[in-house]
C-alpha positions as CSV (number, residue, x, y, z in Angstrom):
1,X,1.5,-16.1,2.4
2,X,3.3,-14.3,5.1
3,X,7.3,-14.1,4.2
4,X,9.9,-13.5,6.8
5,X,11.6,-10.1,7.1
6,X,14.4,-10.6,4.4
7,X,16.6,-8.6,2.7
8,X,17.3,-9.0,-1.2
9,X,20.3,-7.8,-2.9
10,X,18.7,-7.6,-6.1
11,X,15.8,-5.1,-7.6
12,X,12.6,-6.5,-7.5
13,X,9.2,-5.9,-8.9
14,X,5.9,-6.7,-7.3
15,X,2.9,-7.8,-9.7
16,X,-0.3,-8.7,-7.9
17,X,-2.8,-9.9,-9.6
18,X,-5.9,-10.7,-7.6
19,X,-6.3,-9.3,-3.5
20,X,-4.3,-7.4,-2.2
21,X,-0.4,-7.6,-0.5
22,X,0.7,-5.6,2.5
23,X,4.5,-4.5,2.3
24,X,6.5,-3.2,5.2
25,X,9.4,-1.8,4.4
26,X,12.4,0.1,6.5
27,X,15.1,2.5,5.4
28,X,18.4,1.2,5.1
29,X,19.7,3.2,8.1
30,X,17.5,0.5,10.5
31,X,19.2,-2.2,9.1
32,X,21.7,-2.7,12.3
33,X,18.2,-2.7,14.4
34,X,16.1,-5.4,12.6
35,X,18.8,-8.1,13.7
36,X,19.9,-9.5,10.6
37,X,22.5,-12.5,10.5
38,X,24.9,-14.1,8.6
39,X,23.8,-17.4,7.0
40,X,25.0,-19.5,4.6
41,X,24.1,-18.8,0.6
42,X,21.0,-21.4,-0.1
43,X,18.3,-21.9,-2.3
44,X,14.7,-21.0,-1.5
45,X,11.3,-23.1,-2.1
46,X,7.9,-22.8,-1.7
47,X,5.6,-25.5,-0.4
48,X,1.6,-24.7,-0.7
49,X,0.0,-23.5,1.6
50,X,2.3,-21.1,3.2
51,X,5.6,-23.2,3.5
52,X,9.2,-22.1,2.9
53,X,11.7,-24.1,3.2
54,X,15.7,-23.0,2.7
55,X,18.4,-25.3,1.8
56,X,22.2,-24.6,2.1
57,X,23.9,-24.8,-1.1
58,X,27.2,-23.2,0.2
59,X,28.7,-23.8,3.2
60,X,31.7,-21.3,2.3
61,X,29.6,-18.2,1.9
62,X,27.5,-16.5,4.0
63,X,25.4,-13.6,3.4
64,X,23.5,-11.4,5.0
65,X,19.4,-12.2,3.8
66,X,17.2,-12.7,6.8
67,X,16.0,-11.5,10.1
68,X,15.3,-13.4,13.4
69,X,12.6,-11.0,14.3
70,X,8.9,-12.5,13.6
71,X,7.5,-9.7,12.6
72,X,4.2,-10.2,13.2
73,X,4.8,-11.3,16.7
74,X,7.8,-9.4,17.6
75,X,9.7,-9.9,20.9
76,X,10.9,-6.9,22.0
77,X,12.8,-8.3,25.2
78,X,15.0,-10.1,23.1
79,X,15.0,-7.6,20.2
80,X,15.0,-4.6,22.1
81,X,16.5,-1.8,19.4
82,X,13.4,-3.0,17.4
83,X,11.0,-0.6,18.8
């Protein structure tokens, strides 16, 4: 699966049992160039194969969660700071 460019406020652990996983990590100082947008607090679910769905659960609180950039096919005209 491919997930969106996102930021987790909590610590994670990745455990890959079979196959391979490619991670693309950015340092914290690049945050402003990654075009993160505020979104309402939501719940993320995954539907096989490769379909993520996000439902807003709190329309009073916004968080920085994901970027608007499609990292697999970035639009450098729309997101010039990404270069």
